[in-house]
C-alpha positions as CSV (number, residue, x, y, z in Angstrom):
1,M,177.5,221.5,-91.9
2,Q,181.0,222.6,-91.2
3,T,183.5,220.0,-89.8
4,G,183.3,220.2,-86.0
5,M,180.0,222.0,-85.9
6,K,178.2,219.1,-84.3
7,L,180.6,219.2,-81.4
8,T,180.0,223.0,-81.1
9,I,176.3,222.4,-80.9
10,I,176.7,219.7,-78.3
11,L,178.9,221.9,-76.2
12,M,176.3,224.7,-76.5
13,V,173.6,222.4,-75.3
14,I,175.6,221.1,-72.4
15,A,176.4,224.6,-71.3
16,S,172.7,225.5,-71.5
17,L,171.8,222.5,-69.4
18,L,174.3,223.1,-66.6
19,P,172.3,225.8,-64.8
20,W,169.2,223.5,-65.0
21,L,171.3,220.7,-63.5
22,C,172.3,223.0,-60.6
23,S,168.6,223.8,-59.9
24,V,167.8,220.0,-59.8
25,L,170.7,219.4,-57.4
26,A,169.8,222.4,-55.3
27,K,166.2,221.3,-55.0
28,A,167.1,217.6,-54.3
29,S,169.6,218.6,-51.6
30,A,167.2,221.0,-50.0
31,G,164.4,218.4,-49.8
32,F,162.1,219.9,-52.5
33,R,158.7,218.2,-52.7
34,F,156.9,219.0,-55.9
35,A,153.4,219.0,-54.5
36,K,154.4,221.1,-51.5
37,H,157.0,223.5,-52.8
38,N,156.2,224.0,-56.5
39,Q,153.9,227.0,-55.8
40,D,157.0,229.0,-54.9
41,P,160.2,227.2,-55.9
42,R,162.3,230.3,-56.0
43,G,161.2,231.2,-52.5
44,F,161.9,227.7,-51.4
45,L,165.4,227.9,-52.8
46,A,166.0,231.4,-51.4
47,D,165.5,230.0,-47.9
48,S,167.9,227.1,-48.5
49,T,171.2,226.8,-46.8
50,G,174.4,224.8,-47.2
51,I,175.0,222.9,-50.4
52,A,171.5,223.5,-51.6
53,A,172.1,227.3,-51.4
54,R,175.5,226.9,-53.1
55,F,174.0,224.9,-56.0
56,N,171.3,227.6,-56.3
57,H,174.0,230.3,-56.5
58,A,175.8,228.3,-59.1
59,Q,172.6,228.0,-61.1
60,A,172.1,231.8,-61.0
61,N,175.7,232.4,-62.0
62,G,175.3,229.9,-64.8
63,Y,172.4,231.8,-66.2
64,E,174.3,235.0,-65.9
65,T,177.3,233.8,-68.0
66,L,175.5,231.6,-70.5
67,P,174.2,234.4,-72.8
68,V,177.7,235.8,-73.2
69,F,179.2,232.4,-73.9
70,L,176.5,231.6,-76.5
71,A,177.0,234.9,-78.2
72,A,180.7,234.5,-78.3
73,V,180.4,231.1,-79.9
74,L,178.0,232.4,-82.5
75,I,180.1,235.4,-83.3
76,A,183.2,233.3,-83.6
77,I,181.4,231.0,-86.1
78,Y,180.0,234.0,-88.0
79,T,183.5,235.5,-88.4
80,F,184.9,232.1,-89.6
81,V,187.2,231.4,-86.6
82,P,188.5,227.8,-87.3
83,M,186.1,225.3,-85.7
84,A,189.0,223.6,-83.9
85,V,189.6,226.9,-82.0
86,V,185.9,227.4,-81.4
87,N,185.6,223.9,-80.1
88,L,188.7,224.1,-77.9
89,L,187.5,227.3,-76.2
90,A,183.9,226.1,-76.0
91,A,185.0,222.8,-74.4
92,G,187.2,224.8,-72.0
93,Y,184.3,226.9,-71.0
94,V,182.1,223.8,-70.3
95,L,184.8,222.0,-68.4
96,F,185.7,225.1,-66.3
97,R,181.9,225.6,-65.6
98,I,181.7,222.0,-64.4
99,G,184.7,222.7,-62.2
100,Y,183.0,225.9,-61.0
101,I,179.9,224.0,-60.0
102,A,181.9,221.2,-58.2
103,S,184.0,223.7,-56.3
104,Y,181.0,225.8,-55.4
105,A,179.2,222.7,-54.1
106,A,182.4,221.7,-52.1
107,N,182.6,225.2,-50.7
108,L,186.1,225.8,-52.2
109,G,185.9,229.6,-52.8
110,M,189.3,230.1,-54.3
111,L,189.1,227.2,-56.7
112,R,185.6,228.3,-57.6
113,S,186.9,231.8,-58.5
114,V,189.8,230.3,-60.6
115,N,187.3,228.1,-62.5
116,W,185.0,231.1,-63.1
117,L,188.0,233.2,-64.3
118,L,189.2,230.5,-66.7
119,S,185.7,230.0,-68.1
120,M,185.4,233.7,-68.8
121,L,188.9,233.7,-70.4
122,C,187.6,231.1,-72.8
123,V,184.7,233.4,-73.7
124,L,187.1,236.4,-74.1
125,G,189.2,234.2,-76.3
126,L,186.3,233.5,-78.6
127,F,185.6,237.2,-78.9
128,T,189.3,237.9,-79.5
129,F,189.6,235.4,-82.2
130,A,186.3,236.6,-83.8
131,F,187.7,240.2,-83.7
132,W,190.9,239.1,-85.5
133,F,189.2,236.8,-88.0
134,G,186.4,239.3,-88.7
135,I,188.8,242.1,-89.7
């Protein structure tokens, strides 16, 4: 296994678990009761408000950006981008996504947008490096 690959895998797993964490936080903050609400958990969360709704929206956005992030990491590895660069940008993505979730929960719209933009710049950076190393 390439040097640094374990960190890359860990960052990919963390990124993959962040939307699930948002769903847990959304359900917990909305008063989800498994026996009562598990027949229609999406409907339950669709009717939520406040912080529960914001966690639910963060979950949805996490699932929207995750495939692009994972693809960018894999393409960067495939094109032999140095692992230090891959790990730096992947860690940036994960950290900015955590900031995105926290700012969404705190209802800080501008900070949320900045974190989203920075996380997506990390993804674009991965694709850009892959393009240059793949030529």
